[in-house]
Residue, then its C-alpha position, 0 to 999 in steps of 0.5 A: m500499500l502506498p503512503l498518502q502524500v501530503p502537499g508541500g509548500m508550493e502546492l499549498l501556496i498555489i491552493l491558497l492562491l486559488f481560493v484567497l485571490p478570487l475572494v480578495v478581488i471580489v471584496g476589492l470590487l465591492v469596496i470600489l463599487k460601494r465608494m462610487l455609489t455612496g459618493d464618499n469620494v466627492d471633495e466639496e472644496r475641490i468642487d467649489e474651486l472648479e466652479a469658481e474657475l468656471e465662472d472666471l472662464e465664463r467672464t473671460v469668454e464674455r469679455l473677449q466676445t464683447e471686445r471682438s464685437d466692438g472691434e468689428 
């Protein structure tokens, strides 16, 4: 009768990776999805900065259009 062979270090590592790696990927995707859906990654200060910059650009465009129409 042959003795039962127990997997060694590399085999155990591969078996562990086969079971743990998919769980890590699934949990990671769930965390990313949760953060996207709850809106936790919204930075109000950055939004305010961008809105102020947009208003400045709109005023610049209006001024340039006015200067252009006055020159014609």
